N, C-alpha and C positions, 0 to 999 in steps of 0.2 A: 156426507157430513153427519147425518143422524147416527149411522152405524159407528162412525169414528168417535163421536161424543159418548155413545153408550159404552164403547170399548174403553175409553179413557176413564170413565167413571168406575167401571168394573176393576180396572187396574189400580186406581186410587183406593178403592175399598179394600182390595186384597193387600196392598202395601200397608195401609193403616192397621188392618187386622194382624198382619205379620209383626208390625212394630209393637202392637199391644200385647201380643202373645210373648214376644221376646222380653219386653219390659216386665211383664207379670211373672215370667219364669225365673228371672234373675233375683231370687229372694236374698241371696248373699249380698248383692249390691245394695238392696233396700235396707238390710240390717245394718250394714256399715254406714250407709248414709244417715240412717236414723241415730246410730250410735248406741243402740241397745239391742239385746237379745231377750225376747219373751220366751222363757223356757218353762214348760209345764211339768209338774210332778204330781204323783198321787197325793191326796190331801191328808190322809191319815193312815200311813202304811209303814210302821216301824219294821226294819231300820232304814227303809228306802227314803221316806220323807215323812216327818212327823213333828209336832210342836215340842220344842225343848221345855221341860217342866219349869225351868227357872226363867229363861228369857222369853218364852212363848214364840220364839223365832222357829221357822220350819228348818229342820236340819236332817241330815241323813246321807246315805250313799249316793242316791240319785241327785240330791241337791249339790253334792260335791261335783258330780258330772256336769251339772248346769254351770257351776262356777268355772270349771275347767274350759268349757266351750266358750263362755263369754270372754274369759281371759285370752284364750287362743285366738279369738276373732278380734280382740282389742276393743271390745265394747262393754258397756255396762250391763249387768244382769238385772232383768226384770223377772222375778220369779212368780209363777202363778200355780197354786195348788188346784187340781181338778179331780173330780170323782172318777172311779174306774170306768164306768160306762160312758163318761163324757169325754174321754181322752181323744178319740179319733174325731168326733164332732168339733171339739175345740180347735183341733189342728186344721181340719178341712175348712172351717169358717174363718181361719187365720186369726183367731183370738190369741193363739200362741204360734210362735215360729217353729219350735221344735218340742219334742216330748222326750224327757228322760224319766219315764214314769213306769218302771218295771214292766215295760211293754215287750212281751215275748213274741218271737216270730211265729206267725201262723199264716198259711196260704191265703186264708180269707182276708186277713189284715194286709198282707202284702199286695193284694189286688187293689187296695185303697190307698196305702201309704208306702213309702220306701223306708227300708231299714239300713242303718249304718252297720259297720263292723260290730261284732258282739263285744260288750264290755262286762257282761256277767252271764254265767251259766247257772241256772237254778233247778235243782232236783224237785220234782213234783211227787209228793208222798200222800199217804192217807193217815189221818189221826183217828183213833178210836178210844173209847173209854177203857181204862185199865181192867175193869171188871168184865169187859165184853169177851165172849167166847171166840170172837174173830181173831185169827192168828196170822192169816196171810190175805192177800188181795183176792185169792180164789174163794175165800169164805164170804165175799161180798155179793155173791150171786143171789139175786132176789132181794137184796137189802137196799135200804134208802141211804143215799149219800148226798152231801151238800157241798156247795161251792158258791163263790161270789158271782152274782149276775154280770155277764159281759166279760168275765175273766177268761184267760186262756186255760186256767185250771178247770173251769166248767166244761170247756170244749174237750180238753184232754181226758177228763174223767168220763165224759159221755162216750168218747171214742175207745178208750182203753178198758173201760169197765161197762161194756154194753149191756150186760145182763143185770146191772144194778139200776135202781131208779134214781135219777139225778133230780134234786130239788135245788133251785138257785135262790139266793137271797140278795137283798140290796147291797150288802157289804159282807166282808168276811167275818166280822164280829157277830153279825146276825146268824151266819152259818154255824159258828161255834156255839152260840146260844142254843141253836136247835139240837146240836150234839149233846150239850149239857142237859137239856130237857128231855132227852131220849126220843126226840122226834125223828132223828136220823141215826144211822149206825156208824157213819164215818164222815169225816170232813176232808175234802180234797183241796190242797193248796201247796204253795212252796214250802220247802223245809224250814225256812227262816221263821215265817209267821206261825207255823205249827209248833216249832220249838218254843217260841215266845208264849203261846197259849199254855203249853205244858209247864213252863217255868212259873208262870203266874199262878197256875192251879196248885203247884207244889207249895208255893209261898202261902197260899190261902188255906191249905189243908182241904179236907173233904175229898170229893171225887177226883181221881187222878186219871191221866191219859198217857197213851203211848203211841209211837209211830209204828206202822206195819213195816216189816223188813223190805229193803229194796226200794226202788223208785219206779213209778209207772211211766215216767217220762223225764227228759231233761230239757228245760226251756232255754232258748238262746235269746238273750235280751240285748237289744240295741237301741240307739237313739232313732226316733222316727221323725220323718219330715214329709211334706207334701210331695207328690210325684212330679217328675220333670223339673227337678232342681239339681242338675249335675254339679254346678259350681259349689253349692252349699254342701252337698253330700261329700264331695271330694275334700272340702275344708274340714268337715266334721271327722272324717276318717283319719285325716292327717293329724288332727288334734288328739284324737283318742290314742293313736299310735305313740305320739310324743308323750302323752300323759302316762302311758305304761312304761315307756323307755326311761323316763325321768325317775321312776319309782314312786310317783305320787299316787298312782292307782293302787299300788300295793299298800301304801300307808292308809289310804281311805278304806280299802277292803279290810285291813287288820282292825281299824278303829270300829267299824260298824258291823262287820260280819265275821272277822277272823280272830286272831290270837288275843287282841285287846278287847274283845266283846264277849258277851255271854254265849254266843253261838259257836265260837271256836271252829269255824269252818276253815278249810284250806283252799287256796286258789290254785287249781290245776288246769286252768284254761288260759288262752292268750287272746289278745285283741286281734281279731282276724275276721275275714268274711264269714257270714253265717252260712252254715251248711244246712239246708232245709231238710235233708234226708235223716 
């Protein structure tokens, strides 16, 4: 009897644990039951997510992705801006359900969170002062370069430019300030943000900047969610594919990054599984 009772208790504990895990893992059902999607974006990263000068509302390419996800799930969007280095912690502590936060695929990140199909491909480049003698990435050997702390650009810069000295700053604006002040010789970041810094410098006059030719890497950006959420991931991938097929992704791209923006980028990628190689 004693052994039988202990066995029954063990079976009960196992069943309860299994039920708890199953319930916890079905985040899609939780989102639909709640009727809202808490979607995180970067808090000040034009043109991905930034405050509109007139309305003070957060707008941008990633905000459009959040809206598309909420619409596709049939729920209300609850938008939450987060800092670059707080993105994964905010997700893992479930303060946000998903991130559309310029989050590029990296093996270290993929060990902590899951990535959807790519919805953006971002070239990583190096910005230097126009007066600098540096002409190519090869000239950065022994030089100081800067990047945003916790960003994929910092990791890529360290990996692709191992003979340079990487200095990270709290945000990308601080990294650009270091370049302006001559504390570093180059700034590593996505083409979009570097183009914006160049444009703003041109408008103000004074020191000018230029991009080194070529890219040191191409980042694959996807929506990120917590691991072991297959239903939510399948739903997100389906929504992203539909968003592209409808033409709405192209409209958003043109508005924030392409023909109708100051960046004039062209979209030559598709919504498809991220190739980590």
